[in-house]
C-alpha positions as CSV (number, residue, x, y, z in Angstrom):
1,M,163.3,60.4,193.3
2,V,159.5,59.5,193.8
3,S,157.5,61.9,191.7
4,V,154.8,64.1,193.3
5,E,152.1,62.1,191.4
6,Q,153.0,58.8,192.9
7,R,152.5,60.2,196.5
8,R,149.4,60.0,198.5
9,P,147.6,63.6,198.7
10,V,148.0,63.9,202.3
11,V,151.7,63.4,201.8
12,V,152.1,66.1,199.4
13,L,150.1,68.4,201.4
14,Y,152.2,67.5,204.7
15,E,155.4,68.4,202.5
16,R,153.8,71.6,201.4
17,I,152.8,73.0,204.9
18,A,156.5,71.5,206.1
19,D,158.2,73.4,203.5
20,A,156.2,76.4,204.4
21,I,157.3,76.0,208.1
22,H,161.0,75.5,207.0
23,A,161.0,78.5,204.7
24,G,159.8,80.8,207.6
25,T,156.3,81.5,206.1
26,Y,155.0,80.1,209.5
27,P,158.0,80.8,211.9
28,P,158.6,78.9,215.0
29,G,156.2,79.8,217.9
30,S,153.6,81.3,215.5
31,T,150.0,80.1,215.3
32,L,148.6,78.7,212.4
33,P,145.7,80.1,210.5
34,S,142.4,78.3,211.6
35,E,141.5,75.4,209.7
36,P,138.8,77.1,207.4
37,R,141.3,79.5,206.6
38,L,144.3,77.4,206.0
39,A,142.3,74.9,204.0
40,A,141.0,78.1,201.7
41,E,144.5,79.5,201.4
42,L,146.1,75.9,200.4
43,G,143.0,75.0,198.3
44,V,142.4,71.7,199.9
45,S,139.5,70.1,201.8
46,R,139.3,70.3,205.7
47,P,139.5,66.4,206.3
48,A,142.6,66.7,204.1
49,L,144.0,69.2,206.0
50,R,143.1,67.8,209.5
51,E,144.9,64.5,208.6
52,A,147.9,66.4,207.3
53,L,148.1,68.6,210.7
54,L,147.8,65.4,212.5
55,L,150.9,64.0,210.7
56,L,152.7,67.2,211.4
57,Q,151.9,67.3,215.1
58,E,153.1,63.5,215.3
59,D,156.2,64.5,213.6
60,G,156.9,67.5,216.1
61,L,156.7,70.3,213.5
62,V,153.3,71.4,215.0
63,T,152.0,71.6,218.6
64,V,148.2,72.0,220.1
65,R,147.9,74.4,222.7
66,R,144.6,74.7,224.9
67,G,143.0,78.1,224.0
68,V,145.5,78.9,221.3
69,G,145.1,76.3,218.6
70,R,148.0,74.8,216.4
71,T,151.2,76.5,216.9
72,V,154.6,75.7,215.1
73,S,157.3,74.1,217.1
74,D,159.8,76.6,218.8
75,R,162.4,74.0,217.4
76,P,160.8,72.3,214.3
77,P,163.1,69.2,213.5
78,R,165.3,69.4,210.5
79,R,164.8,67.2,207.4
80,G,166.4,64.0,207.8
81,F,168.6,61.5,205.8
82,E,167.4,62.5,202.1
83,H,169.0,65.5,202.8
84,V,172.7,64.7,203.2
85,R,173.6,66.4,206.5
86,P,176.3,65.9,209.2
87,L,174.8,63.7,212.2
88,E,176.0,66.4,214.7
89,E,173.8,68.8,212.6
90,L,170.8,66.5,212.8
91,L,170.9,65.7,216.4
92,G,171.6,69.3,217.1
93,T,168.3,70.8,216.9
94,A,167.6,70.8,220.5
95,G,170.9,72.3,221.5
96,P,174.8,72.2,220.4
97,V,176.4,68.9,219.9
98,R,180.3,68.4,220.3
99,V,182.2,66.2,218.2
100,R,185.1,64.6,219.8
101,A,187.7,62.8,217.8
102,L,188.8,59.4,219.3
103,L,190.8,58.1,216.2
104,R,191.8,59.3,213.0
105,T,193.8,56.7,211.1
106,I,194.4,54.7,207.9
107,E,193.1,51.0,207.9
108,E,192.8,48.2,205.4
109,P,189.4,47.2,204.2
110,T,186.9,45.4,206.6
111,D,183.8,43.3,205.3
112,F,181.8,46.2,205.6
113,T,184.0,48.5,203.6
114,T,184.6,45.9,200.9
115,Q,180.8,45.9,200.5
116,H,179.8,49.5,200.7
117,L,183.0,51.3,199.3
118,L,183.9,48.6,197.0
119,A,187.5,48.7,198.3
120,P,190.0,46.2,197.1
121,A,191.8,44.1,199.4
122,R,194.9,46.0,199.6
123,A,193.2,49.6,199.6
124,R,194.1,52.1,202.4
125,L,191.1,53.8,203.7
126,R,190.7,56.9,206.0
127,F,189.0,56.0,209.1
128,W,187.5,58.4,211.6
129,E,185.8,57.5,215.0
130,S,184.1,60.4,216.8
131,L,182.2,60.6,220.0
132,L,179.2,62.9,219.7
133,T,178.0,64.8,222.9
134,A,174.9,66.8,223.9
135,D,174.8,68.5,227.5
136,G,177.9,66.7,228.5
137,H,176.1,63.2,227.6
138,A,177.4,60.7,225.0
139,A,174.6,61.1,222.0
140,A,176.2,59.0,219.4
141,L,179.2,57.0,218.3
142,S,180.3,57.6,214.6
143,Q,182.7,55.3,212.8
144,E,183.4,56.9,209.0
145,W,185.4,55.4,206.3
146,A,186.5,57.3,203.1
147,A,187.2,55.7,199.9
148,D,190.4,54.9,198.5
149,E,192.4,58.3,197.8
150,E,192.8,57.1,194.0
151,V,189.1,56.8,193.7
152,L,188.5,60.2,195.5
153,A,190.8,61.8,193.2
154,T,188.8,61.0,190.4
155,A,185.1,61.1,191.8
156,H,185.6,63.9,194.3
157,P,188.9,65.6,194.4
158,A,187.8,68.7,196.6
159,F,186.8,66.0,199.5
160,A,190.1,64.3,198.8
161,E,192.0,67.5,199.3
162,A,190.1,68.2,202.4
163,L,190.8,65.2,204.1
164,R,194.4,65.7,203.1
165,S,194.5,69.0,204.7
166,G,192.7,68.0,207.6
167,P,190.2,70.3,209.6
168,A,190.8,73.7,210.8
169,P,192.8,74.0,214.2
170,G,190.7,73.8,217.2
171,T,187.6,71.9,215.5
172,A,186.7,68.2,215.2
173,P,184.3,67.8,212.5
174,S,182.7,64.4,211.5
175,M,184.0,63.2,208.3
176,L,180.4,63.9,206.6
177,A,180.7,67.2,207.7
178,V,183.9,67.7,205.7
179,L,182.3,66.1,202.8
180,A,179.3,68.4,202.8
181,A,181.4,71.4,203.1
182,A,183.6,70.2,200.2
183,S,180.5,69.6,197.9
184,R,179.5,72.9,196.8
185,G,178.1,72.2,193.4
186,V,178.6,68.5,193.7
187,Q,175.6,66.5,193.9
188,L,175.5,63.8,196.5
189,T,173.1,60.8,197.0
190,A,173.0,58.7,200.1
191,H,171.3,55.5,201.4
192,S,170.8,54.7,204.9
193,G,169.7,51.6,206.8
194,I,168.4,51.6,210.6
195,T,168.3,48.6,212.8
196,A,167.9,48.2,216.5
197,T,170.8,46.6,218.3
198,L,172.8,46.4,221.6
199,V,175.7,48.8,222.4
200,G,178.0,45.7,223.2
201,Q,181.3,45.9,225.4
202,R,183.6,48.1,223.5
203,R,181.1,50.6,222.3
204,G,179.3,50.6,225.5
205,E,182.5,51.7,227.3
206,Q,183.1,54.6,224.7
207,L,179.3,55.8,225.2
208,G,179.6,55.3,229.0
209,R,176.6,52.8,229.0
210,P,176.1,49.1,230.1
211,A,176.9,46.5,227.2
212,D,173.3,45.5,227.2
213,T,172.1,49.1,226.5
214,P,169.5,48.9,223.6
215,A,170.5,51.2,220.5
216,V,169.9,52.5,217.0
217,L,172.6,51.5,214.2
218,V,172.4,53.8,211.4
219,T,174.5,52.6,208.2
220,Q,175.1,55.2,205.8
221,V,176.6,55.3,202.4
222,V,177.0,58.4,200.6
223,R,177.8,58.6,196.6
224,V,179.0,61.0,194.0
225,G,177.2,59.8,190.9
226,G,177.5,56.0,191.1
227,T,180.5,56.0,193.1
228,P,180.8,55.4,197.0
229,V,182.9,58.0,198.7
230,L,181.9,57.8,202.3
231,A,180.5,54.8,204.5
232,A,179.7,55.1,208.2
233,K,178.1,53.5,211.0
234,H,176.4,55.7,213.8
235,M,175.2,54.2,217.0
236,L,172.7,55.8,219.1
237,P,172.0,54.6,222.7
238,T,168.7,54.8,224.2
239,G,168.3,58.4,226.0
240,A,170.1,60.0,223.1
241,A,168.9,63.2,221.3
242,P,166.0,62.4,218.8
243,L,167.3,61.8,215.0
244,P,164.9,63.2,212.5
245,V,164.4,61.1,209.5
246,L,162.5,62.1,206.2
247,Q,161.1,58.9,204.3
248,S,159.2,58.7,201.1
249,N,157.3,56.1,199.2
């Protein structure tokens, strides 16, 4: 993790204010103090504060209302992939997201899972494919693989047991949601990659979009210690709900 000392001062200030918003110090819909007062409260200069406020406005945490000033957004975006959260939770900031199970099966490793889960050729991996919908429209298509059960039994036995038991009746969570629920007291780390692509024929049919629809493809690997326990691909077509991503350098 990058230390605070290595971050630009405006990023540190941005995160101080963002943390205060998420903690409820400045609740949704509230008006922020005036620039002079807020700068005095935070012990920073007004130019630095102004730059941080502009970044917060760009990222959707703060809005500017004529005659009112800067207000906290009614639905501040959640933190992104540096905090391991299920995709349905990240996409659900503007309303409920439904997860529909398309496929739940066991399959042999592919190039993707061999690379990201370090799965041997004869491993048997749980594979879940899910369609996420918001307001009745397709928001994302998720494909998730769990590591071989022998690996999970050592690296994360609670996750292995949760997968064996299956979700509660009437529910269809993503595999990452199952992992998050089984990981109380277990430290997870994750790495994600984001690329632009087209949905293609098969995924286009699943998403109800033409094959040449532009999309964002997010690949994700979640680890316990140094052991990868879950790998996923999430495809979000244009027009889908916005995906908040927190980045640091």
